[in-house]
N, C-alpha and C positions, 0 to 999 in steps of 0.2 A: 490352340494357343491364341489364334486370332479372335476366336469367339469370346474367350475370357477377356482379352484386351478391350474388345468392343463393349463388353458388359461393364467394365471398370471406367471407361471414358466419361459417362454421365456423372458418376460419383466424384471423379477427380476434377471435373469442370464445374460442378455445382457451386462451389464457393465463388467462382468468378461471376456467376449469373445471379447470385443472391442479392436481394435489395435490402440494404441496411437502413438505419434511421435517416441518414442524409438523402439517400435515394428516394425513400418514401416521402420525405418532406418536399423535395424538389418536384416529384411527380404530382403530388397533391396541389402544390402552388401553381404549377403549370395547368393542370387539368381544371381546377376550380377558379383560377384567376384571383387567388388571394395571396397575401404576403404574411407569413408567420413571423412573430418576434423571434429573435435569435435564441432566447432562453427557453423556448418551448421545446421540450423533448418528452418522450414517453416516461423517462425516469423522473423528470421534474413534475409531470402531471400525477404520477403515482405518489410521489412524496406529498404533493399538495392535497390529494385525496385522503391519504392516511393521516396527515396533519389535521384535516378537518374532522375526520372520524374520531380521532383521539383527543387532541389538544383543544380544538375549538369546541367540541362537545363538552369537555370538562369545564371550560371557561363559561359556556352558556349555562351549564347546570349550576355552577357557583353563583352566577348572576341571578338565576331564577330563585335559588334558595335564600340568598342573602340580600339582594338589592331590589329585585322586582317588587316584593311586598311593601317596600317603602314608597313606591310610586313616584320616585324622583325622575323628572323629565330629562334631566341631563344624562343620567345613566341610560335611560331608554334611547336617547339619541346616539350615545356612544355604541350601544349594542346594535342598534339598527345600522349604523355605519359599518360596524364590524361585520355584520351579516351580509350587507350589500357588497363589501369588498371581497369577502370569501366567495360569494355567489359569482361575482365577476371573474375571479380567478378560476373557479370550477367550470364555469360556462366556457371560458376561453380554452381550457384544457380539453373539455369535452368536444368542442368543435375541432381542435387540432387532432385529437385521437380518432374522431369519427372520419375526418377527411383523409387522414393518412392510413386508414384501414387498420388501426391498432386497438379497436374496441371503443369503450365508453369510459368516462371518468368514474362512474359507479357501476361497473360490470356490465349492465345492459341498459337499454333505453328506458324501460319502465321504472327501474330503480332510480336512474338519474333524474327523470322527470319528477318522480315522487319527492325526492329530497329537495330539488330546486324549487318546486311548488310549495313545499313546507317552509322553506326559507322565506319565500315571498309572503306567505300567509303571516308568519311571525313579524316580518318587517312592516307589512301593511297595518297590522294590528298595533304595533308600537307607534307608527306614524299617526294613526287615528287617535291613540291615547295622548300623544304629545300635543295634538291640535285641540283637544277637548279642554274646555274650561280655561280659567286663568290661574296664574300662580305657577310655582315650580314643582308642585306635587299633584299626582292624580289620586283621587280617593281609592282606598284599598278595594272597595266594592267593584270598581271598574277594571281592576287589574286581572280579573279571572279569565278574560278572553285571551290575553297574552299568555297567561299561565297554561291554558289548554292548548294553544297553538305550539308553544314550546314543547309540551308533552308529545304532541303529534310528530314534531320534528325529531325529538329524541327516540321515539318509537321507530321511525323510519331509519334513522342512523343506526340504532342498536340492532335492528333486524338485519340490515346490510352487513354490519360488522360481524355479527354472529355467523352469517352465511359465509363470509370470507374466512373466518376462523375454522369453520367446519371443513372447508375445502383446502385448508392449509395454505391459504394465500395471504393471511395476516397473522403474524406472530407478535404477541405483546409481551415484552420482557420487563 
């Protein structure tokens, strides 16, 4: 009977020793000397990532199809700001998840870097186009670079999204 009791003690005490989200946050802040914003949680970061994979991707595809060909610099500036804001959110989440030992914002380091670098490439190309020439429009012949960089971003996003769906980690309804 004593042997059975000693075998059960670790299982009964395990919840008392488990480290939840708050515990991981506090340990990471203390260990790395950083302070995380109160809204940062694994759930928030997961929602931010999925929102980017689904809604932001759709918005960018709509822009590429309908507005990029016009070459309007105002639209380019808005999309660049949109991408920079999303990248900032994703990078903040990635840092939080990495330091708290809860993974990466896009499953692994390679995928995360690939998507963030693709965002930077699109953003830099849009900035280059906005600075070229005078006027409020860019000639359609110069828009091809941004079009190609958006395609590379879409490829990276779609590949990651498909991987998540195959693993059953992303369900689209």
